[in-house]
C-alpha positions in Angstrom: -102.4 238.4 97.4 -100.4 240.3 94.7 -100.4 238.5 91.4 -97.2 236.7 90.4 -95.4 238.0 87.2 -95.3 235.4 84.7 -92.4 233.7 84.1 -90.9 233.4 80.6 -89.6 230.9 78.6 -86.1 230.4 79.1 -84.9 228.0 82.5 -88.7 228.2 83.3 -87.8 226.3 86.6 -85.2 228.9 87.8 -87.5 231.7 86.9 -90.5 230.2 88.9 -88.1 229.7 91.9 -86.4 233.3 91.9 -90.2 234.7 91.7 -91.1 232.4 94.7 -87.9 233.4 96.5 -88.7 237.2 96.2 -92.3 236.6 97.3 -91.0 234.9 100.5 -88.3 237.7 101.0 -90.8 240.1 100.4 -93.2 239.1 103.1 -95.8 237.5 100.7 -96.7 234.7 103.1 -95.6 234.5 106.4 -93.6 231.6 108.2 -96.3 229.1 108.9 -98.4 229.9 106.2 -99.5 227.7 103.6 -98.9 228.7 99.9 -101.1 228.6 97.0 -101.5 225.3 95.5 -99.6 224.2 92.3 -102.6 224.5 90.3 -103.0 228.2 91.5 -99.3 229.3 91.4 -99.0 227.6 87.8 -102.1 229.9 86.7 -100.7 233.0 88.3 -97.5 232.5 86.7 -98.4 231.0 83.3 -96.5 227.8 83.6 -97.2 224.3 83.8 -97.7 222.6 87.0 -95.1 220.5 86.6 -92.7 223.5 86.5 -94.2 224.8 89.7 -93.6 221.1 91.2 -89.8 221.0 90.4 -89.3 225.0 91.7 -91.0 224.1 95.0 -89.2 221.1 95.4 -86.0 223.3 94.9 -87.3 225.6 97.8 -88.1 222.7 99.7 -84.4 221.6 99.7 -83.1 225.2 100.4 -85.2 225.3 103.7 -87.5 227.8 102.6 -90.4 225.5 102.2 -91.8 222.6 103.9 -94.4 219.8 102.1 -96.6 218.3 104.5 -98.1 215.3 102.6 -102.1 215.5 102.6 -101.7 219.3 103.7 -99.7 221.4 101.2 -96.8 223.1 101.2 -95.9 225.9 103.7 -93.4 228.7 104.5 -90.5 227.5 106.9 -88.4 230.3 106.6 -88.5 233.8 104.4 -84.8 234.1 104.9 -82.9 232.9 101.8 -80.0 230.3 102.5 -78.7 231.0 99.2 -77.5 234.2 100.1 -75.8 233.1 103.5 -74.0 230.3 101.4 -72.9 232.8 99.0 -71.7 234.9 101.9 -69.6 232.0 103.3 -68.1 230.8 100.2 -66.7 234.0 99.2 -65.6 234.6 102.8 -61.8 234.4 103.7 -60.7 230.8 105.0 -59.4 232.2 108.1 -62.7 234.0 108.8 -64.7 230.9 107.9 -62.3 228.7 110.5 -62.9 231.4 113.2 -66.4 231.1 113.1 -66.0 227.3 113.1 -63.8 227.5 116.3 -66.7 229.5 118.2 -69.7 227.0 117.1 -67.6 224.0 117.9 -66.0 225.3 121.2 -69.3 226.5 122.9 -70.8 223.2 121.4 -68.5 220.8 123.3 -69.1 222.9 126.4 -72.9 222.2 126.1 -72.5 218.9 125.0 -70.4 218.2 128.2 -73.2 219.2 130.4 -76.2 217.6 128.2 -75.2 214.3 126.6 -77.2 211.5 127.4 -76.0 207.7 126.9 -77.2 207.9 123.3 -75.2 210.9 122.7 -72.1 209.0 123.9 -72.7 206.2 121.9 -73.0 208.7 118.6 -69.8 210.0 119.7 -68.1 206.4 120.1 -69.2 205.1 117.1 -68.2 208.5 115.1 -65.0 208.2 116.6 -64.3 204.6 115.5 -65.4 205.5 112.0 -62.7 208.2 112.3 -60.2 205.8 113.0 -61.1 203.6 110.4 -61.6 205.7 107.4 -58.1 207.4 108.1 -57.2 210.9 109.1 -58.0 212.8 106.0 -61.6 211.7 105.4 -63.7 214.8 105.5 -66.9 213.2 106.1 -66.1 210.9 108.9 -64.6 214.1 110.2 -67.8 216.0 109.8 -69.9 212.9 111.1 -67.7 213.3 114.4 -68.4 216.7 114.8 -72.2 216.7 113.9 -72.5 214.3 116.9 -71.1 216.5 119.4 -73.4 219.4 118.3 -76.0 216.9 118.3 -75.3 216.2 121.8 -76.0 219.9 122.8 -79.6 219.2 122.1 -80.2 222.5 120.7 -82.1 222.4 117.7 -81.3 225.7 116.4 -77.4 225.2 117.3 -77.8 221.9 115.2 -79.5 223.2 112.3 -77.1 226.4 112.0 -74.2 223.8 112.2 -75.4 221.6 109.5 -76.1 224.3 107.2 -72.7 226.0 107.8 -70.5 223.0 108.1 -71.1 222.0 104.5 -69.4 224.7 103.1 -66.0 225.0 105.4 -64.5 221.8 103.6 -65.4 223.4 100.2 -63.7 226.8 101.5 -60.6 225.1 102.8 -59.7 223.1 99.8 -59.8 226.3 97.7 -57.9 227.9 100.2 -55.2 225.2 100.2 -55.1 224.9 96.5 -53.0 221.8 95.1 -51.8 221.4 99.1 -53.4 218.5 101.2 -55.8 219.1 103.9 -54.0 219.1 107.3 -54.4 215.7 108.6 -57.2 215.0 111.2 -55.6 214.7 115.1 -57.5 211.5 116.2 -55.8 211.7 119.6 -57.4 215.0 120.3 -60.6 213.8 119.3 -60.3 211.0 121.6 -59.7 213.5 124.4 -62.8 215.5 123.4 -65.0 212.6 123.8 -63.4 211.9 127.1 -64.1 215.6 128.2 -67.5 215.1 127.2 -68.1 211.6 128.7 -66.6 213.3 132.1 -69.1 216.2 132.1 -65.8 218.6 131.7 -66.8 221.5 130.3 -63.2 223.6 130.0 -61.6 220.4 128.8 -64.3 219.7 126.2 -63.8 223.3 124.9 -60.2 223.4 125.0 -59.9 220.1 123.0 -62.7 221.5 120.6 -60.2 224.5 120.0 -57.3 222.2 119.9 -58.6 220.5 116.8 -58.7 223.5 114.8 -55.3 225.4 115.8 -53.7 223.3 112.8 -55.9 224.1 110.3 -55.6 227.7 111.2 -52.0 227.7 111.3 -51.9 226.5 108.1 -54.1 229.1 106.4 -52.5 231.8 108.2 -49.0 230.6 106.7 -50.3 230.4 103.2 -51.7 233.6 103.7 -48.2 235.3 105.0 -46.9 233.4 101.6 -49.3 235.1 99.1 -48.6 238.9 100.3 
């Protein structure tokens, strides 16, 4: 294994994080490999073990590494999520919404086929939370859509949606500026749950698309005004 460059004195943790990111992206370790121990990395980088420990925690949080108690730290992914997040954050709001519509419409179709009793309970609970929290509560709305995506029973779909959805609200808030977020259409949420429960794929997809119609129209109107 090629030796890592020693980290500088400024922002040591950040420096180690960036060097480890580079090692991962350049294929120093493959997915599933165990990375060197804290002691070994500290020696290679010329920093303390605490600095290495903090840097590894950052990369575990971002999904690049996985810590297994008693076994060490393993490579979970060599694709840096930070680059994806940067792209999403700087994309146009309409582009982000188009992607969200695609994801949620397909999730609704799959959920209508694959949902089980536990999924339906989660959906009903999330819907009740949405009613109680009000029509502008972004967290309650996200919990509902995560319940729909969870009902797909597709691990890859669930991970991608979790990763992506956290950025959507930020993009919309920035696009809308001082204007309020469009209210959540609770009636259509209820119709989506009913369609999933009935196993009606087409109806579930239509309701999922309808839920994002108003946000799309709002963003399009703002774009027209700013021309």
